[in-house]
C-alpha atoms as an extended CHARMM CRD file, in Angstrom:
* protein
*
        91  EXT
         1         1  UNK       CA             -0.1520000000        0.1240000000        0.1620000000  PROA      1               0.0000000000
         2         2  UNK       CA              1.6120000000        3.1740000000       -1.4970000000  PROA      2               0.0000000000
         3         3  UNK       CA              1.3090000000        6.4030000000        0.6720000000  PROA      3               0.0000000000
         4         4  UNK       CA             -0.8070000000        8.6330000000       -0.9920000000  PROA      4               0.0000000000
         5         5  UNK       CA             -1.2830000000       11.0890000000        1.1380000000  PROA      5               0.0000000000
         6         6  UNK       CA              1.3700000000       12.8820000000        3.7670000000  PROA      6               0.0000000000
         7         7  UNK       CA             -0.7530000000       11.7400000000        6.7000000000  PROA      7               0.0000000000
         8         8  UNK       CA             -1.8890000000        8.4930000000        5.2500000000  PROA      8               0.0000000000
         9         9  UNK       CA             -0.8560000000        5.8800000000        7.5510000000  PROA      9               0.0000000000
        10        10  UNK       CA             -3.6170000000        3.1600000000        6.0030000000  PROA      10              0.0000000000
        11        11  UNK       CA             -5.8130000000        2.8970000000        3.0440000000  PROA      11              0.0000000000
        12        12  UNK       CA             -8.2360000000        0.7090000000        1.2180000000  PROA      12              0.0000000000
        13        13  UNK       CA             -8.7090000000       -0.6840000000       -1.7180000000  PROA      13              0.0000000000
        14        14  UNK       CA            -12.0260000000        0.6560000000       -3.3660000000  PROA      14              0.0000000000
        15        15  UNK       CA            -11.8740000000       -0.9860000000       -6.7870000000  PROA      15              0.0000000000
        16        16  UNK       CA             -9.0310000000       -2.6140000000       -8.5350000000  PROA      16              0.0000000000
        17        17  UNK       CA             -8.6490000000       -0.9490000000      -12.4650000000  PROA      17              0.0000000000
        18        18  UNK       CA             -6.2870000000       -3.8600000000      -13.9050000000  PROA      18              0.0000000000
        19        19  UNK       CA             -6.5830000000       -7.3890000000      -13.5250000000  PROA      19              0.0000000000
        20        20  UNK       CA             -4.4140000000       -9.9740000000      -13.1570000000  PROA      20              0.0000000000
        21        21  UNK       CA             -2.5360000000      -10.5590000000      -16.5590000000  PROA      21              0.0000000000
        22        22  UNK       CA             -3.1570000000       -7.1270000000      -17.8070000000  PROA      22              0.0000000000
        23        23  UNK       CA             -0.8500000000       -5.2290000000      -19.4400000000  PROA      23              0.0000000000
        24        24  UNK       CA              0.3910000000       -1.3760000000      -17.4510000000  PROA      24              0.0000000000
        25        25  UNK       CA              2.4900000000        1.5770000000      -18.4830000000  PROA      25              0.0000000000
        26        26  UNK       CA              3.6850000000        4.1200000000      -16.3370000000  PROA      26              0.0000000000
        27        27  UNK       CA              1.1770000000        6.3090000000      -15.1100000000  PROA      27              0.0000000000
        28        28  UNK       CA             -1.5770000000        4.0480000000      -15.3890000000  PROA      28              0.0000000000
        29        29  UNK       CA             -4.0720000000        3.7450000000      -12.5550000000  PROA      29              0.0000000000
        30        30  UNK       CA             -3.8890000000       -0.0650000000      -11.1060000000  PROA      30              0.0000000000
        31        31  UNK       CA             -6.6820000000        0.4130000000       -8.4170000000  PROA      31              0.0000000000
        32        32  UNK       CA             -8.4020000000        3.3350000000       -6.5100000000  PROA      32              0.0000000000
        33        33  UNK       CA             -7.5090000000        3.4630000000       -2.9650000000  PROA      33              0.0000000000
        34        34  UNK       CA             -9.6380000000        4.8960000000       -0.0910000000  PROA      34              0.0000000000
        35        35  UNK       CA             -7.3110000000        7.2740000000        2.0480000000  PROA      35              0.0000000000
        36        36  UNK       CA             -8.1870000000        8.8930000000        5.4910000000  PROA      36              0.0000000000
        37        37  UNK       CA             -9.2880000000       11.8080000000        3.2730000000  PROA      37              0.0000000000
        38        38  UNK       CA            -10.2140000000       10.9000000000       -0.2460000000  PROA      38              0.0000000000
        39        39  UNK       CA            -10.6650000000        8.1300000000       -3.2690000000  PROA      39              0.0000000000
        40        40  UNK       CA             -6.9980000000        8.6620000000       -4.9550000000  PROA      40              0.0000000000
        41        41  UNK       CA             -5.8530000000        6.7660000000       -8.0810000000  PROA      41              0.0000000000
        42        42  UNK       CA             -2.9590000000        4.3110000000       -7.5110000000  PROA      42              0.0000000000
        43        43  UNK       CA             -0.6980000000        5.0470000000      -10.1520000000  PROA      43              0.0000000000
        44        44  UNK       CA              2.1490000000        2.1500000000      -11.6770000000  PROA      44              0.0000000000
        45        45  UNK       CA              5.4060000000        3.8020000000      -11.7520000000  PROA      45              0.0000000000
        46        46  UNK       CA              6.7530000000        1.4450000000      -14.3300000000  PROA      46              0.0000000000
        47        47  UNK       CA              5.5730000000       -0.3670000000      -17.7330000000  PROA      47              0.0000000000
        48        48  UNK       CA              4.3040000000       -3.7800000000      -16.8930000000  PROA      48              0.0000000000
        49        49  UNK       CA              2.0620000000       -6.8650000000      -16.5400000000  PROA      49              0.0000000000
        50        50  UNK       CA             -0.3410000000       -7.2950000000      -13.2460000000  PROA      50              0.0000000000
        51        51  UNK       CA              1.0590000000      -10.9980000000      -11.9550000000  PROA      51              0.0000000000
        52        52  UNK       CA             -0.8530000000      -10.8630000000       -8.9040000000  PROA      52              0.0000000000
        53        53  UNK       CA             -3.4140000000       -8.7030000000       -6.1870000000  PROA      53              0.0000000000
        54        54  UNK       CA             -2.2800000000       -9.8500000000       -3.2530000000  PROA      54              0.0000000000
        55        55  UNK       CA             -5.6400000000       -8.0260000000       -1.5020000000  PROA      55              0.0000000000
        56        56  UNK       CA             -9.0470000000       -8.1530000000       -2.4270000000  PROA      56              0.0000000000
        57        57  UNK       CA            -11.2140000000       -5.2060000000       -3.4250000000  PROA      57              0.0000000000
        58        58  UNK       CA            -12.6040000000       -3.7630000000       -0.5100000000  PROA      58              0.0000000000
        59        59  UNK       CA            -10.0530000000       -4.5710000000        1.7540000000  PROA      59              0.0000000000
        60        60  UNK       CA             -9.4290000000       -2.0220000000        4.5010000000  PROA      60              0.0000000000
        61        61  UNK       CA             -7.1720000000       -0.8450000000        6.8470000000  PROA      61              0.0000000000
        62        62  UNK       CA             -4.1970000000       -2.0130000000        4.7600000000  PROA      62              0.0000000000
        63        63  UNK       CA             -0.7090000000       -0.2130000000        7.0170000000  PROA      63              0.0000000000
        64        64  UNK       CA              1.1130000000        1.4980000000        4.5160000000  PROA      64              0.0000000000
        65        65  UNK       CA              4.0040000000       -0.6820000000        3.2920000000  PROA      65              0.0000000000
        66        66  UNK       CA              1.4950000000       -3.6390000000        3.0280000000  PROA      66              0.0000000000
        67        67  UNK       CA              2.2280000000       -5.5130000000       -0.4800000000  PROA      67              0.0000000000
        68        68  UNK       CA             -0.9600000000       -5.3630000000       -2.3660000000  PROA      68              0.0000000000
        69        69  UNK       CA              0.3040000000       -6.5560000000       -5.8660000000  PROA      69              0.0000000000
        70        70  UNK       CA              2.8550000000       -7.8200000000       -8.0650000000  PROA      70              0.0000000000
        71        71  UNK       CA              4.1520000000       -6.6650000000      -11.5810000000  PROA      71              0.0000000000
        72        72  UNK       CA              6.3130000000       -8.3980000000      -13.5510000000  PROA      72              0.0000000000
        73        73  UNK       CA              7.8570000000       -6.9950000000      -16.1880000000  PROA      73              0.0000000000
        74        74  UNK       CA              6.9700000000       -9.4370000000      -19.6940000000  PROA      74              0.0000000000
        75        75  UNK       CA              3.7390000000      -11.3290000000      -19.9050000000  PROA      75              0.0000000000
        76        76  UNK       CA              5.8460000000      -14.4350000000      -19.8360000000  PROA      76              0.0000000000
        77        77  UNK       CA              6.5380000000      -14.0640000000      -15.5780000000  PROA      77              0.0000000000
        78        78  UNK       CA              3.0330000000      -14.1280000000      -14.4810000000  PROA      78              0.0000000000
        79        79  UNK       CA              2.5650000000      -17.8720000000      -14.7420000000  PROA      79              0.0000000000
        80        80  UNK       CA              5.1550000000      -18.1020000000      -11.5510000000  PROA      80              0.0000000000
        81        81  UNK       CA              3.1400000000      -16.3090000000       -9.0470000000  PROA      81              0.0000000000
        82        82  UNK       CA             -0.3660000000      -18.2910000000       -9.7780000000  PROA      82              0.0000000000
        83        83  UNK       CA             -0.3150000000      -19.7030000000       -6.7690000000  PROA      83              0.0000000000
        84        84  UNK       CA              1.8120000000      -17.3470000000       -4.6830000000  PROA      84              0.0000000000
        85        85  UNK       CA              0.4510000000      -16.4040000000       -1.2490000000  PROA      85              0.0000000000
        86        86  UNK       CA              1.7020000000      -13.1230000000        0.5940000000  PROA      86              0.0000000000
        87        87  UNK       CA              3.3390000000      -13.9250000000        3.9220000000  PROA      87              0.0000000000
        88        88  UNK       CA              1.0790000000      -12.9850000000        7.0390000000  PROA      88              0.0000000000
        89        89  UNK       CA              2.3960000000       -9.5580000000        9.1450000000  PROA      89              0.0000000000
        90        90  UNK       CA              4.7010000000      -10.6880000000       11.9300000000  PROA      90              0.0000000000
        91        91  UNK       CA              2.8410000000      -10.4560000000       15.2820000000  PROA      91              0.0000000000
């Protein structure tokens, strides 16, 4: 979960715009994220392919820094993440 505002400590995935297997370019919106103040676009920084969405649409109170998606450079790498499950947060 990126920090999309200076005061953001957690956020909610309001909607995934891109799906697994879809190509993205730098600046594309991958999701809409609800912050403490507004719903904002989560834009990718690099070109790639969405390999895995790690949290479900509607997931809430995700701390900043929580991995929410995996992007890979080429479509050929997507299959390597089909069964990937993110580790649980440390206790």
